[in-house]
VOPAGU-2260 file (C-alpha; in pm, 1 decimal, decimal comma):
REM VOPAGU-2260
SITE   aa  ch    i         X         Y         Z
SITE  MET   A    0    5551,6   23670,8   -4517,5
SITE  LYS   A    1    5420,7   23278,4   -4514,9
SITE  ILE   A    2    5295,3   23130,8   -4791,0
SITE  THR   A    3    5157,6   22798,7   -4740,5
SITE  VAL   A    4    5042,1   22567,5   -4936,8
SITE  PRO   A    5    4963,2   22223,3   -4734,8
SITE  HIS   A    6    4847,2   21998,0   -5054,0
SITE  ILE   A    7    4935,0   22046,1   -5423,5
SITE  HIS   A    8    4660,6   21853,9   -5580,1
SITE  LYS   A    9    4680,8   21697,1   -5901,1
SITE  ILE   A   10    5039,3   21529,4   -5891,7
SITE  GLU   A   11    5148,5   21183,4   -5853,6
SITE  GLY   A   12    5184,1   21153,2   -5467,7
SITE  GLU   A   13    5152,2   21396,5   -5215,3
SITE  ALA   A   14    5334,3   21727,5   -5152,0
SITE  GLY   A   15    5272,8   22112,2   -5022,1
SITE  PHE   A   16    5487,0   22390,6   -5053,3
SITE  TRP   A   17    5666,1   22636,3   -4802,4
SITE  ALA   A   18    5785,3   22969,4   -4844,8
SITE  LYS   A   19    5933,3   23265,3   -4638,2
SITE  VAL   A   20    5991,7   23625,0   -4743,8
SITE  THR   A   21    6098,9   23909,7   -4579,3
SITE  LYS   A   22    5924,8   24258,0   -4618,4
SITE  THR   A   23    6195,3   24369,5   -4847,8
SITE  GLY   A   24    6078,5   24101,8   -5101,8
SITE  LYS   A   25    6399,1   23872,0   -5034,0
SITE  ILE   A   26    6318,4   23475,1   -5020,7
SITE  GLU   A   27    6431,3   23342,5   -4701,1
SITE  GLU   A   28    6288,9   22986,6   -4718,5
SITE  LEU   A   29    6140,3   22805,2   -4993,0
SITE  GLU   A   30    6085,6   22420,8   -5022,6
SITE  ILE   A   31    5862,4   22141,9   -5182,3
SITE  GLN   A   32    5758,5   21929,3   -4906,4
SITE  THR   A   33    5747,9   21576,3   -4973,6
SITE  LEU   A   34    5417,7   21459,1   -4785,6
SITE  LEU   A   35    5475,7   21065,4   -4863,6
SITE  GLY   A   36    5732,3   20851,1   -4629,6
SITE  LEU   A   37    6049,9   20651,3   -4758,2
SITE  ARG   A   38    5916,3   20324,9   -4906,0
SITE  GLN   A   39    6300,0   20197,3   -4936,2
SITE  ILE   A   40    6231,2   19937,8   -5224,6
SITE  GLU   A   41    6639,5   19933,6   -5308,1
SITE  GLY   A   42    6642,5   19830,3   -4951,0
SITE  ILE   A   43    6393,6   19557,3   -5007,1
SITE  LEU   A   44    6593,3   19421,0   -5321,4
SITE  ILE   A   45    6935,3   19361,3   -5097,5
SITE  GLY   A   46    6931,2   18956,8   -5124,2
SITE  ARG   A   47    6685,5   18923,0   -5362,8
SITE  ARG   A   48    6741,9   18674,8   -5658,2
SITE  PHE   A   49    6814,8   18879,7   -5991,5
SITE  PHE   A   50    6477,3   18769,6   -6163,9
SITE  GLU   A   51    6271,2   18874,5   -5888,8
SITE  VAL   A   52    6401,3   19260,9   -5928,9
SITE  PRO   A   53    6216,7   19401,7   -6254,7
SITE  MET   A   54    5870,5   19303,1   -6123,0
SITE  ILE   A   55    5964,4   19485,6   -5786,4
SITE  VAL   A   56    6123,1   19778,4   -5941,6
SITE  SER   A   57    5789,4   19807,0   -6129,3
SITE  ARG   A   58    5619,4   19893,8   -5831,8
SITE  VAL   A   59    5766,7   20217,9   -5788,7
SITE  CYS   A   60    5515,6   20395,9   -5986,2
SITE  GLY   A   61    5140,5   20339,1   -6087,1
SITE  ILE   A   62    5236,0   20559,5   -6382,7
SITE  CYS   A   63    5529,5   20524,8   -6511,0
SITE  PRO   A   64    5581,2   20097,8   -6415,1
SITE  VAL   A   65    5702,0   20013,0   -6792,6
SITE  VAL   A   66    6031,6   20212,4   -6766,4
SITE  HIS   A   67    6108,0   20102,7   -6417,2
SITE  ILE   A   68    6039,5   19707,8   -6533,3
SITE  LEU   A   69    6259,8   19763,8   -6836,9
SITE  ASN   A   70    6540,1   19994,1   -6716,2
SITE  ALA   A   71    6531,1   19707,5   -6430,1
SITE  CYS   A   72    6588,9   19426,8   -6667,6
SITE  SER   A   73    6839,0   19645,7   -6904,0
SITE  ALA   A   74    7046,5   19679,6   -6613,2
SITE  LEU   A   75    7066,3   19318,9   -6518,6
SITE  GLU   A   76    7126,0   19195,6   -6915,5
SITE  LYS   A   77    7440,9   19439,9   -6868,2
SITE  ALA   A   78    7557,3   19288,7   -6545,6
SITE  LEU   A   79    7498,5   18921,0   -6657,3
SITE  ASN   A   80    7636,2   18960,0   -7054,2
SITE  ILE   A   81    7263,7   18884,5   -7195,8
SITE  LYS   A   82    7218,8   18996,3   -7552,3
SITE  VAL   A   83    6841,2   19015,5   -7654,7
SITE  SER   A   84    6735,4   18995,3   -8005,9
SITE  ASP   A   85    6602,1   19299,0   -8177,8
SITE  SER   A   86    6225,1   19184,2   -8198,6
SITE  VAL   A   87    6258,7   19199,6   -7781,9
SITE  ILE   A   88    6411,8   19542,4   -7821,3
SITE  PHE   A   89    6162,0   19648,3   -8070,5
SITE  LEU   A   90    5847,1   19546,8   -7834,1
SITE  ARG   A   91    6032,5   19665,7   -7567,8
SITE  LYS   A   92    6037,9   20067,8   -7743,8
SITE  LEU   A   93    5675,5   20008,3   -7827,4
SITE  MET   A   94    5583,2   19976,2   -7459,5
SITE  LEU   A   95    5817,1   20233,1   -7350,7
SITE  ALA   A   96    5684,9   20489,8   -7587,3
SITE  ASN   A   97    5335,7   20405,4   -7517,3
SITE  GLN   A   98    5389,7   20489,8   -7137,2
SITE  ILE   A   99    5532,3   20810,1   -7244,4
SITE  ILE   A  100    5229,2   20892,9   -7435,4
SITE  GLN   A  101    4964,7   20754,5   -7180,7
SITE  SER   A  102    5135,4   20975,7   -6918,9
SITE  HIS   A  103    5163,0   21318,7   -7127,9
SITE  THR   A  104    4835,0   21240,3   -7214,7
SITE  LEU   A  105    4736,2   21239,0   -6863,8
SITE  HIS   A  106    4879,5   21479,0   -6730,8
SITE  LEU   A  107    4837,0   21757,7   -7032,9
SITE  PHE   A  108    4459,4   21731,1   -7034,7
SITE  PHE   A  109    4363,4   21607,0   -6680,6
SITE  LEU   A  110    4596,8   21765,7   -6483,9
SITE  SER   A  111    4778,8   22084,3   -6612,2
SITE  LEU   A  112    4482,8   22220,1   -6857,2
SITE  ALA   A  113    4267,4   22350,5   -6638,5
SITE  ASP   A  114    4524,3   22625,8   -6461,2
SITE  PHE   A  115    4480,3   22810,8   -6752,6
SITE  PHE   A  116    4145,6   22907,9   -6734,0
SITE  LYS   A  117    4091,8   22874,0   -6339,5
SITE  ILE   A  118    3880,8   22541,1   -6319,2
SITE  GLU   A  119    3832,0   22366,3   -6073,9
SITE  ASN   A  120    3621,3   22103,4   -6172,3
SITE  ASP   A  121    3686,5   21819,2   -6405,0
SITE  LEU   A  122    3371,4   21824,2   -6562,4
SITE  ASP   A  123    3346,3   22149,9   -6648,2
SITE  LEU   A  124    3690,7   22110,2   -6854,3
SITE  MET   A  125    3550,7   21820,3   -7015,3
SITE  LYS   A  126    3234,4   22074,5   -7119,6
SITE  LYS   A  127    3494,2   22368,0   -7218,9
SITE  PHE   A  128    3713,1   22117,2   -7462,4
SITE  PRO   A  129    3461,1   21829,2   -7559,0
SITE  ARG   A  130    3632,1   21729,8   -7893,0
SITE  GLU   A  131    3969,8   21760,4   -7690,2
SITE  SER   A  132    3860,2   21557,5   -7411,2
SITE  LYS   A  133    3730,0   21273,6   -7630,2
SITE  ALA   A  134    4073,0   21303,0   -7811,3
SITE  ALA   A  135    4274,7   21264,4   -7494,7
SITE  LEU   A  136    4088,8   20946,0   -7391,2
SITE  LYS   A  137    4073,1   20811,2   -7713,3
SITE  ILE   A  138    4505,1   20838,8   -7734,6
SITE  ARG   A  139    4489,6   20695,5   -7375,3
SITE  ASP   A  140    4317,8   20377,0   -7455,3
SITE  PHE   A  141    4556,9   20305,1   -7721,8
SITE  SER   A  142    4841,1   20347,4   -7536,7
SITE  LEU   A  143    4709,9   20142,0   -7261,3
SITE  LYS   A  144    4630,4   19862,6   -7510,3
SITE  VAL   A  145    4953,0   19849,6   -7672,6
SITE  ILE   A  146    5108,7   19821,4   -7315,4
SITE  LYS   A  147    4847,5   19546,3   -7234,9
SITE  THR   A  148    4904,7   19346,7   -7550,2
SITE  ILE   A  149    5267,7   19365,5   -7511,2
SITE  GLY   A  150    5308,4   19358,1   -7148,8
SITE  GLY   A  151    5025,0   19144,5   -7014,5
SITE  ARG   A  152    4835,6   19436,0   -6814,7
SITE  ALA   A  153    4801,0   19794,8   -6838,2
SITE  VAL   A  154    4949,0   19899,0   -6548,0
SITE  HIS   A  155    5252,7   19696,8   -6382,4
SITE  PRO   A  156    5324,0   19484,4   -6660,0
SITE  ILE   A  157    5410,3   19117,4   -6583,5
SITE  THR   A  158    5558,7   18988,2   -6906,3
SITE  PRO   A  159    5912,9   19178,1   -6938,7
SITE  VAL   A  160    6198,0   19001,2   -6791,8
SITE  VAL   A  161    6572,3   18955,9   -6801,6
SITE  GLY   A  162    6683,0   18773,7   -7126,6
SITE  GLY   A  163    6323,7   18896,6   -7284,0
SITE  PHE   A  164    5985,1   18838,4   -7219,9
SITE  SER   A  165    5779,5   18554,8   -7035,3
SITE  LYS   A  166    5525,7   18552,2   -7268,0
SITE  LEU   A  167    5504,1   18673,9   -7624,6
SITE  PRO   A  168    5208,4   18878,5   -7810,6
SITE  GLU   A  169    5071,7   18715,6   -8129,3
SITE  LYS   A  170    5141,5   18884,3   -8449,4
SITE  LYS   A  171    4792,4   18949,1   -8516,0
SITE  GLU   A  172    4775,7   19124,5   -8173,4
SITE  ILE   A  173    5021,2   19364,6   -8283,6
SITE  SER   A  174    4861,0   19393,8   -8637,3
SITE  GLY   A  175    4535,5   19457,8   -8469,3
SITE  LEU   A  176    4721,6   19817,6   -8321,5
SITE  LEU   A  177    4739,2   19954,7   -8629,4
SITE  LYS   A  178    4363,9   19939,3   -8722,8
SITE  ASP   A  179    4294,5   20266,9   -8460,7
SITE  HIS   A  180    4646,6   20405,9   -8500,9
SITE  GLU   A  181    4520,6   20659,2   -8773,3
SITE  LYS   A  182    4205,5   20800,3   -8587,2
SITE  VAL   A  183    4423,5   20824,8   -8284,4
SITE  LEU   A  184    4690,0   21026,9   -8490,1
SITE  GLU   A  185    4468,6   21278,5   -8559,5
SITE  SER   A  186    4352,5   21306,5   -8194,1
SITE  ALA   A  187    4743,1   21397,5   -8110,6
SITE  PHE   A  188    4692,6   21669,1   -8350,5
SITE  LEU   A  189    4354,9   21833,6   -8133,1
SITE  LEU   A  190    4561,8   21804,3   -7877,7
SITE  VAL   A  191    4830,5   21964,5   -7977,9
SITE  ASN   A  192    4682,6   22226,9   -8130,5
SITE  LEU   A  193    4501,7   22313,8   -7823,9
SITE  PHE   A  194    4837,9   22349,9   -7601,5
SITE  LYS   A  195    5041,3   22522,1   -7934,6
SITE  ASN   A  196    4761,1   22825,2   -7882,8
SITE  LEU   A  197    4770,6   22799,6   -7483,3
SITE  ASP   A  198    4812,7   23198,8   -7372,5
SITE  TYR   A  199    5113,8   23074,3   -7161,9
SITE  PRO   A  200    5239,7   23305,5   -6854,3
SITE  ASP   A  201    5515,0   23548,2   -6884,4
SITE  PHE   A  202    5814,0   23366,4   -6743,9
SITE  LYS   A  203    6215,6   23354,2   -6791,7
SITE  ARG   A  204    6480,5   23175,8   -6655,2
SITE  LYS   A  205    6796,4   23005,0   -6775,0
SITE  THR   A  206    6844,5   22629,0   -6706,6
SITE  ILE   A  207    7045,6   22320,5   -6753,7
SITE  PHE   A  208    6905,7   22075,8   -7004,5
SITE  ALA   A  209    6985,0   21709,4   -6975,6
SITE  SER   A  210    6860,7   21413,4   -7151,0
SITE  LEU   A  211    6961,2   21116,7   -7365,3
SITE  VAL   A  212    7094,5   21221,1   -7697,3
SITE  GLY   A  213    7084,9   20987,4   -8010,7
SITE  ARG   A  214    7266,3   21022,1   -8369,5
SITE  THR   A  215    6958,1   20880,1   -8634,2
SITE  GLU   A  216    6655,7   20840,4   -8393,8
SITE  TYR   A  217    6495,1   21054,6   -8093,8
SITE  PRO   A  218    6637,3   20862,4   -7781,8
SITE  PHE   A  219    6444,1   20677,2   -7495,8
SITE  TYR   A  220    6570,2   20325,0   -7488,0
SITE  GLU   A  221    6882,9   20274,6   -7341,5
SITE  LYS   A  222    7095,3   20508,0   -7502,5
SITE  LYS   A  223    7486,0   20512,5   -7396,3
SITE  VAL   A  224    7552,6   20902,2   -7394,3
SITE  ILE   A  225    7405,3   21234,6   -7203,1
SITE  SER   A  226    7362,3   21587,9   -7335,3
SITE  ALA   A  227    7375,7   21835,3   -7050,5
SITE  ASN   A  228    7422,2   22182,5   -7099,7
SITE  GLY   A  229    7587,8   22095,5   -7491,9
SITE  GLU   A  230    7855,5   21860,6   -7289,5
SITE  LYS   A  231    7800,0   21526,3   -7418,1
SITE  ILE   A  232    7894,0   21228,2   -7102,1
SITE  THR   A  233    7855,8   20840,2   -7106,0
SITE  ILE   A  234    7574,6   20749,6   -6838,6
SITE  GLY   A  235    7832,1   20595,1   -6640,0
SITE  ASP   A  236    8047,9   20945,9   -6593,0
SITE  PHE   A  237    7726,1   21125,8   -6563,4
SITE  TYR   A  238    7589,3   20871,8   -6298,7
SITE  SER   A  239    7904,5   20783,0   -6089,4
SITE  THR   A  240    8086,7   21138,4   -6097,6
SITE  LYS   A  241    7896,4   21438,1   -6230,5
SITE  ILE   A  242    7569,1   21439,6   -6039,5
SITE  GLU   A  243    7520,8   21421,8   -5640,1
SITE  GLU   A  244    7250,8   21310,2   -5417,2
SITE  ASP   A  245    7154,4   21486,8   -5080,8
SITE  LEU   A  246    7113,3   21265,1   -4866,1
SITE  ARG   A  247    7015,9   21515,3   -4595,8
SITE  THR   A  248    6704,4   21592,0   -4708,4
SITE  PRO   A  249    6529,4   21257,1   -4675,1
SITE  PRO   A  250    6255,2   21092,5   -4831,9
SITE  VAL   A  251    6373,9   21252,4   -5118,8
SITE  LYS   A  252    6739,6   21244,4   -5228,5
SITE  LYS   A  253    6767,0   21563,6   -5453,3
SITE  VAL   A  254    7006,5   21539,6   -5722,4
SITE  LYS   A  255    7251,4   21815,8   -5867,1
SITE  LEU   A  256    7476,3   21823,2   -6152,7
SITE  LYS   A  257    7804,4   21957,2   -6072,9
SITE  GLY   A  258    7654,6   22125,5   -5801,8
SITE  LYS   A  259    7378,9   22334,6   -5998,9
SITE  PRO   A  260    7032,6   22202,7   -6054,3
SITE  TYR   A  261    6903,4   22084,3   -6405,2
SITE  MET   A  262    6571,2   22022,2   -6605,7
SITE  LEU   A  263    6498,2   21665,7   -6759,6
SITE  GLY   A  264    6178,1   21525,8   -6932,1
SITE  ALA   A  265    6025,3   21663,3   -7262,1
SITE  MET   A  266    6143,9   21996,4   -7260,6
SITE  ALA   A  267    6528,6   21878,6   -7261,1
SITE  ARG   A  268    6469,7   21599,9   -7486,1
SITE  VAL   A  269    6314,8   21793,1   -7746,6
SITE  PHE   A  270    6632,2   22093,9   -7654,0
SITE  ASN   A  271    6871,7   21825,1   -7765,2
SITE  ASN   A  272    6715,4   21633,8   -8000,0
SITE  SER   A  273    6483,7   21812,1   -8188,7
SITE  ASN   A  274    6678,0   21729,0   -8521,7
SITE  LEU   A  275    6541,0   21360,8   -8429,2
SITE  LEU   A  276    6172,9   21406,0   -8437,4
SITE  ASN   A  277    5966,9   21232,7   -8647,3
SITE  PRO   A  278    5843,1   21440,1   -8931,8
SITE  LYS   A  279    5488,6   21533,6   -8822,4
SITE  ALA   A  280    5628,4   21620,5   -8486,9
SITE  LYS   A  281    5919,0   21807,1   -8585,5
SITE  LYS   A  282    5749,9   21991,0   -8878,4
SITE  ILE   A  283    5480,1   22163,3   -8622,4
SITE  PHE   A  284    5769,1   22213,6   -8370,3
SITE  GLU   A  285    5952,2   22391,6   -8615,4
SITE  GLU   A  286    5669,7   22627,5   -8707,9
SITE  PHE   A  287    5583,9   22703,1   -8378,2
SITE  GLN   A  288    5946,0   22793,9   -8253,9
SITE  LYS   A  289    5950,1   23018,4   -8510,8
SITE  ASP   A  290    5696,8   23277,8   -8359,8
SITE  LYS   A  291    5826,8   23242,4   -8012,0
SITE  LYS   A  292    6169,1   23383,2   -7872,7
SITE  GLU   A  293    6334,9   23280,5   -7591,5
SITE  ILE   A  294    6133,8   22926,7   -7597,0
SITE  PHE   A  295    6354,4   22713,0   -7382,6
SITE  GLN   A  296    6362,6   22969,9   -7102,6
SITE  ASN   A  297    6005,7   22948,2   -7033,9
SITE  ILE   A  298    5927,1   22657,3   -6827,1
SITE  PHE   A  299    5537,7   22659,1   -6869,0
SITE  TYR   A  300    5593,1   22552,8   -7233,8
SITE  ASN   A  301    5716,0   22198,2   -7117,5
SITE  LEU   A  302    5333,5   22137,5   -7168,8
SITE  PHE   A  303    5383,8   22212,6   -7562,4
SITE  PHE   A  304    5688,0   21997,2   -7592,4
SITE  GLN   A  305    5476,0   21707,4   -7379,7
SITE  ALA   A  306    5193,2   21748,4   -7659,2
SITE  ILE   A  307    5480,5   21761,6   -7917,9
SITE  GLU   A  308    5609,7   21434,3   -7773,3
SITE  VAL   A  309    5265,3   21273,3   -7828,5
SITE  LEU   A  310    5261,8   21331,7   -8177,8
SITE  ASN   A  311    5616,9   21192,9   -8229,1
SITE  PHE   A  312    5611,7   20879,0   -8003,9
SITE  LEU   A  313    5262,5   20801,7   -8178,9
SITE  GLU   A  314    5447,5   20824,2   -8539,1
SITE  GLU   A  315    5729,2   20652,4   -8355,9
SITE  SER   A  316    5459,2   20356,4   -8270,3
SITE  GLN   A  317    5379,7   20303,9   -8634,3
SITE  LYS   A  318    5753,3   20241,7   -8744,4
SITE  LEU   A  319    5772,4   20018,3   -8471,0
SITE  ILE   A  320    5457,9   19790,3   -8502,6
SITE  ARG   A  321    5564,5   19755,0   -8895,2
SITE  LYS   A  322    5906,0   19645,7   -8801,6
SITE  ILE   A  323    5800,2   19389,9   -8538,2
SITE  LEU   A  324    5545,9   19253,7   -8828,2
SITE  GLU   A  325    5875,8   19229,8   -9040,6
SITE  THR   A  326    6090,8   19050,2   -8800,7
SITE  GLU   A  327    6056,6   18675,7   -8660,4
SITE  ILE   A  328    5848,5   18696,9   -8305,9
SITE  ARG   A  329    6012,4   18384,3   -8146,0
SITE  GLN   A  330    6045,6   18296,0   -7771,2
SITE  GLU   A  331    6413,6   18310,8   -7654,1
SITE  LYS   A  332    6575,2   18164,4   -7366,9
SITE  PRO   A  333    6964,6   18289,6   -7351,5
SITE  GLU   A  334    7220,7   18116,0   -7121,1
SITE  ILE   A  335    7238,1   18290,3   -6822,9
SITE  LYS   A  336    7603,2   18275,2   -6669,8
SITE  ILE   A  337    7566,1   18357,0   -6292,3
SITE  GLN   A  338    7894,2   18578,2   -6185,4
SITE  PRO   A  339    7943,2   18842,1   -5944,8
SITE  ALA   A  340    7891,6   19157,1   -6157,0
SITE  SER   A  341    7689,8   19514,6   -6182,7
SITE  GLY   A  342    7502,4   19673,7   -6475,1
SITE  LEU   A  343    7383,3   20012,9   -6536,9
SITE  SER   A  344    7078,4   20123,2   -6747,9
SITE  ALA   A  345    6949,1   20458,3   -6822,9
SITE  MET   A  346    6618,3   20504,6   -7019,2
SITE  GLU   A  347    6380,1   20818,1   -7075,1
SITE  ALA   A  348    6040,9   20806,3   -6854,9
SITE  PRO   A  349    5817,4   21059,2   -6916,0
SITE  ARG   A  350    5916,2   21273,2   -6681,5
SITE  GLY   A  351    6312,4   21252,0   -6791,1
SITE  THR   A  352    6589,8   21031,6   -6732,3
SITE  LEU   A  353    6574,3   20720,9   -6499,3
SITE  PHE   A  354    6895,6   20547,1   -6375,6
SITE  THR   A  355    6920,1   20216,3   -6221,7
SITE  TYR   A  356    7219,8   20025,1   -6096,8
SITE  SER   A  357    7221,8   19655,3   -5995,5
SITE  GLU   A  358    7488,3   19485,3   -5831,0
SITE  LEU   A  359    7491,7   19068,1   -5802,8
SITE  ASP   A  360    7703,2   18834,4   -5582,9
SITE  LYS   A  361    7851,9   18504,2   -5708,8
SITE  ASP   A  362    7506,8   18333,4   -5638,8
SITE  GLY   A  363    7292,5   18614,8   -5874,2
SITE  ARG   A  364    7164,2   18829,7   -5551,5
SITE  VAL   A  365    7158,1   19194,0   -5515,6
SITE  LEU   A  366    7425,5   19333,5   -5307,0
SITE  ASN   A  367    7373,1   19682,3   -5392,7
SITE  CYS   A  368    7099,3   19874,9   -5625,5
SITE  ASN   A  369    7031,9   20211,6   -5680,4
SITE  ILE   A  370    6747,4   20366,3   -5832,3
SITE  ILE   A  371    6751,0   20750,6   -5978,2
SITE  THR   A  372    6418,9   20904,3   -6075,6
SITE  PRO   A  373    6355,4   21204,4   -6282,4
SITE  THR   A  374    6161,4   21412,8   -6025,3
SITE  ALA   A  375    6475,0   21372,9   -5753,8
SITE  GLN   A  376    6666,1   21531,4   -6023,1
SITE  PHE   A  377    6454,8   21793,8   -6129,3
SITE  MET   A  378    6313,9   21891,7   -5789,9
SITE  ASN   A  379    6602,7   22137,7   -5716,8
SITE  ASN   A  380    6518,9   22309,6   -6064,4
SITE  LEU   A  381    6169,3   22336,8   -6004,3
SITE  GLU   A  382    6235,2   22546,7   -5696,4
SITE  GLU   A  383    6490,0   22762,0   -5829,4
SITE  ASP   A  384    6192,9   22821,5   -6071,0
SITE  LEU   A  385    5932,1   22900,7   -5757,0
SITE  LYS   A  386    6204,5   23137,4   -5647,0
SITE  THR   A  387    6150,4   23349,4   -5980,3
SITE  LEU   A  388    5781,8   23327,3   -5985,6
SITE  LEU   A  389    5721,9   23403,1   -5614,1
SITE  LEU   A  390    5887,3   23744,9   -5665,7
SITE  LYS   A  391    5685,0   23780,2   -5994,5
SITE  ILE   A  392    5386,8   23716,4   -5785,5
SITE  LEU   A  393    5445,8   23866,6   -5449,8
SITE  LYS   A  394    5182,1   24198,8   -5502,4
SITE  LEU   A  395    4887,6   23926,7   -5597,5
SITE  SER   A  396    4630,9   23765,0   -5325,0
SITE  GLN   A  397    4730,2   23536,9   -5122,1
SITE  LYS   A  398    4447,1   23298,6   -5333,1
SITE  GLU   A  399    4626,1   23415,6   -5643,4
SITE  LYS   A  400    4945,0   23333,8   -5517,5
SITE  ILE   A  401    4855,5   22963,8   -5402,6
SITE  ARG   A  402    4683,3   22905,2   -5791,4
SITE  LYS   A  403    4985,9   23047,9   -5948,8
SITE  ILE   A  404    5231,3   22848,4   -5722,1
SITE  ARG   A  405    5057,3   22505,5   -5797,9
SITE  SER   A  406    5007,0   22584,8   -6157,1
SITE  LEU   A  407    5392,5   22606,6   -6200,4
SITE  ILE   A  408    5441,7   22272,5   -5989,0
SITE  ARG   A  409    5198,7   22080,8   -6222,8
SITE  VAL   A  410    5375,2   22193,8   -6530,6
SITE  TYR   A  411    5682,1   22003,6   -6399,5
SITE  ASP   A  412    5459,2   21670,7   -6367,4
SITE  PRO   A  413    5648,1   21587,6   -6036,1
SITE  CYS   A  414    5607,5   21203,0   -5944,6
SITE  ILE   A  415    5633,6   21200,0   -5560,9
SITE  SER   A  416    5606,5   20788,4   -5545,4
SITE  CYS   A  417    5905,4   20792,1   -5792,3
SITE  ALA   A  418    6084,2   21014,5   -5615,3
SITE  THR   A  419    6050,6   20854,6   -5242,7
SITE  HIS   A  420    6083,1   20507,7   -5374,6
């Protein structure tokens, strides 16, 4: 039996699905087929001057350009031994937190939710959930406004540069963001309650969770340590010796951890750092977890974890805005000493840990660079989950099998554009 899904709609980018199953129920072949070509952005960067890199790298993706530009800046700052001020870090964190908020909200309400109600038309979804649809739009409007205020544009921001920002926002602009915060927080509770009460499919498969870890705050910006299956590993060790890219499967360099598939993103971050969630998000998660057994073995709960992160990062945004207002915001021009050097940075993108590596020559031009995106890392894990699902749904009609396959793929929120950069 062959199962073919030529197009998985409602994901970022183009992908399909292919599987071959014997009459006895054995899966002979299964693959997520990437339908986008390799763009070779890393190749485009070779020979470029270091200050050109962040803007180019941000073009990897239109959904998560913030983390790409910030991670590129951070990697180059490490290479050039540039220290940025607290106010720069606070502003960058605020941008990144709100990129995660807007991406999760888009995915939760407009890409995945309809699968649980067999709704094909988004207008029907909005009619079924009028309050929640308005809440989702309110949250996204707020997060995009934050990104635009700091980054100059809501999509592909232009102000982050190596060493800081080319233009800083006024404090009154930052202060103005607090005006809508409480109403947006109320909208987040609506979204959390919706995904808390969904009837999630019965699914079970153990997996390895990898994410940045912190000691005092929920980690998403520039941490030095990753936790994978309980083992704490420096990002340098993880990047250089623990994971391996499969160059035989273009255009996506699928990644494994010590030869095994692993999962990233909201589910992994909460698994490794639930004790560091902000108070409102932490309370809801702990109440929810009491009633659920083996919650981290059902990948469909990734949606609930994304909703928890929306609330968590809205709480974090309020804290960051207040820190920014208490800190002097001034334009900085750090001295940059050009020299042969390399730098690696890891930050949490909406879908998981993003690695950006840059190597410069004596003139400050790019000799080598490498970007390992979350989707490339979790693609193997997605295929393993699809194998588990497929064995459970073989007796269903072809139409129903395809519906459930699409639903599971969308739960991961894969970004094919990032994976084929």
